[in-house]
Structures are given as C-alpha cells and as structure tokens.
TORFI-624442 format. One record per residue (C-alpha): residue in three letters; x, y, z negated. Coordinates in steps of 0.5 Angstrom, whole numbers, padded with zeros to 4 digits, always signed. Layout:
% TORFI-624442
ALAXYZ ...
//
This chain:
% TORFI-624442
MET+0029-0049+0091 PRO+0023-0054+0091 TYR+0022-0054+0099 LYS+0029-0055+0102 ASP+0026-0058+0109 ASP+0024-0053+0114 ARG+0017-0056+0117 THR+0016-0050+0121 ARG+0015-0051+0129 LYS+0020-0047+0132 GLY+0017-0047+0139 GLY+0011-0043+0137 LYS+0008-0038+0133 ASP+0006-0043+0127 TYR+0010-0042+0122 ARG+0006-0045+0116 SER+0010-0049+0111 PRO+0009-0051+0104 GLU+0013-0044+0102 SER+0005-0041+0105 ASP+0002-0037+0100 ASP-0005-0034+0101 SER-0004-0028+0096 PHE+0000-0025+0100 VAL+0000-0017+0102 ILE+0003-0017+0110 GLY+0006-0010+0113 ARG+0009-0004+0111 ASN+0004+0001+0110 PRO-0001-0004+0106 VAL+0005-0006+0101 LYS+0006+0001+0100 GLU+0000+0003+0098 LEU-0002-0004+0094 LEU+0004-0001+0090 ARG+0002+0007+0090 SER-0006+0003+0087 GLY-0002+0001+0080 LYS-0005-0006+0081 SER-0002-0013+0079 VAL+0004-0014+0084 ASP+0010-0020+0082 THR+0015-0019+0088 VAL+0016-0016+0094 TYR+0020-0020+0099 MET+0024-0015+0105 ASP+0029-0016+0110 THR+0033-0009+0107 ALA+0037-0010+0114 LEU+0031-0008+0118 GLY+0031-0001+0114 GLY+0026+0005+0115 SER+0021+0006+0111 LEU+0023-0001+0107 SER+0027+0003+0103 GLN+0022+0007+0101 ILE+0018+0001+0100 SER+0024+0000+0095 ARG+0024+0005+0091 LEU+0016+0004+0090 ALA+0018-0003+0087 LYS+0023-0001+0082 GLU+0019+0004+0080 ALA+0014+0000+0078 GLY+0018-0005+0075 VAL+0017-0010+0081 VAL+0022-0015+0082 VAL+0024-0014+0089 LYS+0028-0020+0094 ASP+0032-0019+0099 VAL+0030-0025+0104 LYS+0031-0025+0112 SER+0026-0024+0118 ASP+0025-0032+0119 LYS+0023-0033+0111 LEU+0019-0028+0111 SER+0015-0031+0118 ARG+0014-0038+0114 MET+0013-0035+0108 CYS+0006-0031+0110 GLY+0005-0036+0117 SER+0006-0030+0123 ASP+0013-0026+0125 ALA+0008-0019+0125 HIS+0010-0018+0118 GLN+0014-0012+0120 GLY+0020-0014+0114 VAL+0017-0014+0108 ILE+0011-0018+0104 ALA+0009-0016+0096 ALA+0006-0022+0093 ALA+0000-0021+0088 ALA+0001-0023+0081 CYS-0005-0028+0078 ALA-0004-0025+0071 GLU-0001-0019+0067 TYR+0005-0020+0065 VAL+0006-0019+0057 SER+0012-0016+0052 VAL+0015-0021+0047 GLU+0012-0016+0042 ASP+0005-0019+0045 ILE+0007-0026+0044 LEU+0010-0026+0038 ALA+0003-0022+0036 VAL-0001-0028+0038 SER+0002-0033+0032 ALA+0001-0026+0026 GLU-0006-0025+0029 LYS-0008-0033+0027 GLY-0004-0033+0021 THR+0001-0040+0023 SER+0008-0040+0025 PRO+0012-0037+0032 PHE+0012-0043+0037 ILE+0015-0041+0044 ILE+0017-0044+0051 ILE+0023-0041+0054 CYS+0023-0043+0061 ASP+0030-0042+0064 GLU+0030-0041+0071 ILE+0025-0046+0072 GLU+0024-0044+0080 ASP+0019-0049+0082 PRO+0012-0046+0081 HIS+0009-0052+0081 ASN+0014-0054+0075 LEU+0012-0048+0072 GLY+0005-0048+0073 ALA+0004-0055+0070 ILE+0009-0052+0064 ILE+0004-0046+0063 ARG-0002-0052+0063 THR+0001-0056+0058 ALA+0003-0050+0053 GLU-0004-0047+0054 ALA-0007-0054+0052 ALA-0002-0055+0047 GLY-0004-0049+0043 ALA+0003-0045+0044 ASP+0003-0038+0043 GLY+0006-0036+0049 ILE+0012-0037+0055 ILE+0018-0033+0057 ILE+0021-0034+0064 PRO+0026-0029+0066 LYS+0026-0024+0073 ARG+0031-0026+0077 ARG+0032-0033+0079 SER+0026-0037+0077 ALA+0019-0037+0079 SER+0013-0032+0077 LEU+0006-0031+0076 ASN+0004-0032+0084 MET-0002-0035+0086 THR+0001-0044+0087 VAL+0003-0043+0079 HIS-0004-0041+0078 ARG-0007-0046+0082 THR-0002-0052+0079 SER-0004-0049+0071 ALA-0010-0050+0073 GLY-0012-0043+0071 ALA-0008-0043+0065 ALA-0004-0038+0067 SER-0010-0033+0066 PHE-0010-0035+0059 LEU-0003-0036+0056 PRO+0001-0030+0055 VAL+0008-0030+0059 ALA+0013-0025+0059 ARG+0018-0023+0065 VAL+0024-0020+0061 SER+0032-0018+0065 ASN+0036-0022+0060 ILE+0034-0029+0056 PRO+0040-0029+0052 GLN+0039-0022+0049 THR+0031-0024+0049 ILE+0034-0030+0045 ASP+0038-0026+0040 MET+0031-0022+0038 LEU+0027-0028+0037 LYS+0033-0029+0032 GLU+0033-0024+0028 ARG+0025-0025+0027 GLY+0027-0031+0024 ILE+0026-0037+0030 TRP+0029-0042+0030 ILE+0032-0043+0038 TYR+0031-0051+0041 GLY+0035-0052+0047 THR+0035-0059+0051 GLN+0041-0062+0053 ALA+0042-0071+0055 ASP+0048-0072+0048 ALA+0044-0069+0043 PRO+0041-0073+0037 SER+0033-0075+0039 TYR+0027-0070+0039 THR+0024-0074+0034 ASP+0029-0073+0029 THR+0029-0065+0030 ASP+0023-0061+0025 LEU+0020-0057+0030 THR+0015-0055+0024 GLY+0018-0047+0023 ALA+0018-0042+0028 CYS+0021-0045+0034 ALA+0022-0043+0041 VAL+0023-0049+0046 VAL+0028-0049+0052 ILE+0027-0052+0058 GLY+0033-0052+0063 SER+0032-0051+0071 GLU+0031-0057+0075 GLY+0038-0058+0077 PHE+0043-0056+0072 GLY+0040-0055+0065 MET+0041-0049+0060 SER+0045-0044+0063 ARG+0052-0044+0059 LEU+0050-0037+0055 VAL+0043-0040+0054 ARG+0045-0047+0050 GLU+0050-0042+0046 LYS+0046-0038+0043 CYS+0040-0045+0042 ASP+0040-0047+0034 VAL+0039-0053+0035 LEU+0040-0058+0041 VAL+0035-0064+0043 SER+0035-0070+0047 LEU+0030-0075+0050 PRO+0032-0082+0050 MET+0034-0085+0057 LEU+0034-0092+0057 GLY+0034-0093+0065 LYS+0038-0092+0070 ILE+0035-0085+0072 ASN+0038-0079+0068 SER+0034-0074+0068 LEU+0027-0073+0068 ASN+0023-0067+0071 ALA+0022-0061+0068 SER+0015-0060+0067 VAL+0014-0067+0064 ALA+0020-0066+0060 ALA+0017-0059+0057 GLY+0011-0064+0055 ILE+0013-0068+0052 PHE+0017-0063+0047 ILE+0011-0059+0047 TYR+0007-0065+0045 GLU+0013-0067+0039 ALA+0012-0060+0037 LEU+0004-0060+0036 ARG+0004-0067+0034 GLN+0009-0064+0028 ARG+0005-0059+0026 MET-0002-0062+0026 ILE+0002-0067+0021 LYS+0004-0062+0017 ALA-0003-0058+0017 ARG-0006-0064+0014 LYS-0001-0065+0008 ASN-0002-0056+0007 
//
C-alpha cells in the first residue's frame, strides 16, 4: 500500500493521514441513502464486526455492484479524520466505470487498432492517476483495472490524473485473466512487462494491443503473465533494477504511440 507509515496523532482527535479524502460520505444513514440514490459510488469501507444495519448497507452496495471492503474502525478514523463514522464510509467515484465493450467501441469508432492499458493490481492511487493521465495524452482507448487489490477511481486518482480520469474510459473487471482471454478472442495481442524479456524497442506495438503494467511491488501476477502473448522489458543499466510503475507505463505507452505514428505516416 502507498502509505505504510501511520502519521496520525494517537493522543488526540486529529486522525488525518495521507489516506484522508474529501470525497467520503460518512455514517450509516448517509451511506445508505447514497446507495439508494443511484449516484456513482466507488467503494464502501466498513467494519462488519460492528453489526447492526451494516449488513443492510453491505447488501445494498453489492446489489449496486459497489466493492465492499472490510476494514477496522481505526482505519476508518484515519480515512475520514474522525471517529464518528459509525463503522462505514463510502467513497464517491470521480467518473463512471465503463464496460470492456465500451473501450473496444472507442477504437472501432476511430477506425484504429485497439490500444488498451491493463493495470494488474496497481494499488497506489497516485500511480493509477499518473498512468491514466499519460494514457489519455497518448490517445489510448481505455484502461482496465481489477475490482480487488487495486486503486480505483477516487478523488486522489482524479487529482493526480489532472482530470484525465473524466475523459479516458476505465473498466473495472472481476477477473483480469478472463478479460485477457476475451481480448485475445477479439484479435488483441497482450504485451506484458518482465525484467528478463527482450527490449521493448524490438517489439512491434503497432497492431491491436493491450499493454499490461504490473503492481508496484511484485509486477504481474503469475496467471496474468502466463496469459501474455509477448513479454518485453526496459533496459536497466544502473544499480536500481526497477522503475516506478507509472514511469514504466509512460515509457511503454509512448513507445507504442511512436511506432503507431510512424506507421500512420508511411500509410
């Protein structure tokens, strides 16, 4: 997770930490009404051990397709800056999620080969926001993220993306490997990133492609890596053997754009 250090003040009521977000709806009745309103909700965080009406809130969230995360009360206090949360917080989404079909429709409408970015368990919202910003600037068709173990479209992502999260379609799926299989059936090649693979500059990224960016600490998961058609790498000549996920994503995304622009000029 992006913030492992606890910067809260244990002795007082100032619980604020880097996890705090100004888009939270706090408390049982406000969260319940938010879910009933039909407005876009990103994630519901709750301490299920507290019981009571939280089970009803959990049911409402799941019926609405909203991710529910079980967390402890002290985590909720750090998130909202108060201990008056009643065991539940809802995070508003900065944009509506779309389907993978919606993303595929973007390239179909443009008349270009699909160009998709898959984020495999990118947990830092600042990294996800930066990737969305770069992908939007480079003309990618959309981003695919998993529902679990991933940052989501919260306000931190929106701010870090400089607003690009409002323009670039983002699909949130239950199973990345299954989604990759579906993309392959549509003729899209899957390019994964791995340290010991051939250099990215030797790989043709001009066709229908989806580039997979692995998590900050562990890279791609095993199942996702096995689903990739091609593995590519960045040359690492220094003592540090890895790059920030969003930096690496930016290099791969703009290499694909560079190759596509050259091919377009030739045609």
